[in-house]
C-alpha positions in Angstrom: 79.2 16.1 14.5 78.6 14.9 10.7 76.1 12.4 10.3 77.3 9.6 7.6 73.9 9.3 6.1 74.7 6.1 4.0 76.6 4.4 6.8 75.0 0.6 7.5 74.6 1.3 11.1 74.6 4.5 13.8 77.4 6.2 14.7 78.6 4.4 18.6 77.8 8.4 20.0 73.8 8.0 18.4 71.8 5.6 20.3 67.9 4.7 19.9 65.4 5.2 23.0 62.3 4.6 20.9 60.8 4.7 17.4 61.7 8.8 16.3 63.3 9.0 19.9 67.6 9.0 20.6 70.0 10.1 22.7 73.4 11.9 20.3 76.6 11.3 23.3 78.5 13.9 24.0 76.7 15.9 21.2 76.8 19.4 22.9 80.5 19.2 24.5 82.2 21.3 21.3 79.6 24.4 22.2 79.8 24.3 25.8 81.4 27.2 26.8 78.9 29.0 24.2 75.7 27.9 25.6 76.7 28.4 29.6 77.6 31.8 28.7 74.5 31.7 26.6 72.2 30.7 29.8 74.1 32.9 32.1 73.1 36.4 29.5 69.7 34.8 29.5 69.3 34.8 33.2 70.0 38.3 33.7 67.5 39.3 31.7 64.8 36.6 33.3 65.7 35.3 36.5 65.1 31.5 36.7 62.5 31.2 39.4 60.3 28.4 41.5 57.3 28.5 39.5 54.2 27.2 41.1 51.9 24.1 39.6 48.4 24.4 39.3 47.6 22.1 42.3 49.8 25.2 44.2 53.0 22.7 44.2 56.5 24.7 44.0 58.8 23.3 41.7 62.1 21.9 42.9 63.6 23.3 39.5 64.1 26.9 38.8 63.5 28.0 35.5 63.5 30.3 32.7 63.1 31.2 29.3 64.1 32.4 25.9 62.5 33.2 22.6 59.2 34.3 21.5 57.6 32.2 24.3 58.2 31.2 27.1 56.6 28.0 29.5 54.7 29.2 32.7 52.6 27.8 35.4 50.6 29.2 38.0 47.5 28.2 39.8 45.8 29.1 36.4 47.3 26.0 34.7 50.6 25.4 32.4 51.0 27.8 29.4 53.0 29.6 27.3 53.2 33.8 27.2 55.5 36.1 25.7 55.9 37.5 28.9 58.0 36.7 31.7 55.4 37.0 35.0 57.9 38.3 37.2 60.0 40.4 35.5 56.9 41.6 33.3 59.5 42.0 30.0 58.9 40.2 26.8 61.5 36.8 27.7 64.8 37.1 26.1 66.0 36.6 22.6 67.2 33.2 21.8 70.5 33.1 21.7 72.1 31.9 18.5 74.2 29.2 20.5 71.4 27.8 22.3 69.0 27.9 18.4 71.8 26.6 16.3 72.9 23.8 18.7 69.2 22.5 18.7 68.7 23.1 14.9 71.7 20.4 14.6 70.6 18.4 17.3 67.3 17.9 15.3 69.3 17.6 12.3 71.4 14.9 13.2 67.9 12.9 14.8 66.2 12.6 11.5 64.3 16.0 12.0 65.8 18.1 9.2 63.1 21.2 9.6 63.1 21.6 13.0 63.1 25.8 13.8 62.5 26.2 17.8 60.5 29.8 19.2 60.9 28.7 22.5 63.7 27.1 25.1 63.1 26.5 28.8 66.1 26.7 31.2 66.0 24.7 33.6 68.5 24.6 36.5 69.0 21.3 38.1 70.0 20.9 42.0 70.6 18.3 44.7 67.2 16.8 45.3 65.3 18.7 42.1 63.5 16.1 40.0 60.8 16.8 37.5 58.1 13.9 37.5 56.4 12.2 34.6 54.6 14.3 32.1 53.7 14.4 28.6 55.1 18.0 26.6 50.9 19.0 25.5 51.1 22.8 26.0 52.5 22.8 22.6 50.0 23.8 19.3 52.2 21.4 16.7 53.3 18.2 17.3 54.8 17.3 14.5 58.4 19.2 15.5 60.4 17.9 18.1 62.1 18.4 21.0 65.3 18.9 21.8 66.8 18.4 25.4 70.5 19.8 26.1 71.9 18.3 29.7 75.0 20.3 31.0 76.2 19.9 34.4 75.8 17.5 36.8 75.0 13.8 35.4 71.3 12.6 35.8 69.1 9.7 34.8 66.0 10.9 32.5 63.3 8.9 32.8 61.6 7.9 29.5 58.1 6.0 28.9 55.4 4.9 26.7 52.1 6.8 25.0 50.6 6.0 28.7 51.9 6.8 31.8 51.8 3.4 33.2 54.0 2.6 30.4 57.4 1.0 31.5 59.8 3.9 32.0 63.6 3.3 31.1 66.3 4.9 33.0 68.8 6.2 30.9 71.9 8.3 32.2 72.8 11.4 30.9 76.2 13.1 31.2 77.2 17.2 30.4 77.0 17.7 27.0 74.3 14.7 26.0 71.1 15.3 24.3 68.1 13.5 23.5 65.5 14.4 20.8 62.4 12.7 20.2 59.5 13.1 18.0 57.3 11.2 16.0 55.7 8.6 17.0 57.5 9.2 20.5 56.4 12.9 21.1 53.5 12.8 23.2 55.4 9.9 25.2 56.3 10.5 29.2 59.6 11.7 30.2 61.2 13.0 33.3 64.3 13.7 35.2 64.6 11.7 38.8 66.3 13.9 41.9 69.1 15.4 41.0 72.3 13.4 43.3 74.9 15.9 45.4 77.8 17.0 43.0 80.3 19.2 41.8 80.8 20.0 38.7 84.1 22.1 37.6 81.4 24.5 34.8 78.2 24.4 36.7 78.9 24.0 40.5 76.3 22.1 42.3 73.8 22.0 39.6 72.9 20.8 36.1 71.3 22.9 33.6 68.5 21.4 31.1 67.9 23.4 27.7 64.0 22.3 26.3 64.0 23.8 22.7 60.4 23.1 20.9 58.4 25.0 18.4 55.3 25.8 20.7 53.8 28.4 18.9 
């Protein structure tokens, strides 16, 4: 999609959430075949795992990563690493389809200089969820976060700078992309438990691609 930079009103596929935060409805639909193929390729090299949180809980979401760095968690804490702790190998390179979609969405959301060095791939199955949290493990908070939804629909929870702030419940469908940064970069966010369903391309699953600049 190409934004009209001189329009008086935003296009109907762009929804503002907060200052610096938008939902781009259906933005990734044209690239779905390439994105799903990229996910499959990454997961063949770095199979998704239900990682352990610092508190000793097993995550309901299965995760993998690609790029120069990958997000990991265990009893030692949340952090980025250049090595997949389960294979002992460097994370797979970020596929061009994922990188290009992330950069394009950031540009259309008002962040023209976004260059991601990591993509977290989360696989949600019925009942899987993500509690409210801030993305604070990155070194550079000036870069936005780009989140691409594929497969089953879900509810994205988007709050404010404090955990107790009012939380918006935003429905996300296959192909939707959320971008937030600037004043909203450290806002709390999460994902409601995934409801059972069947998607023609992903089956009983939802995939979320989260691109960041971590290093």
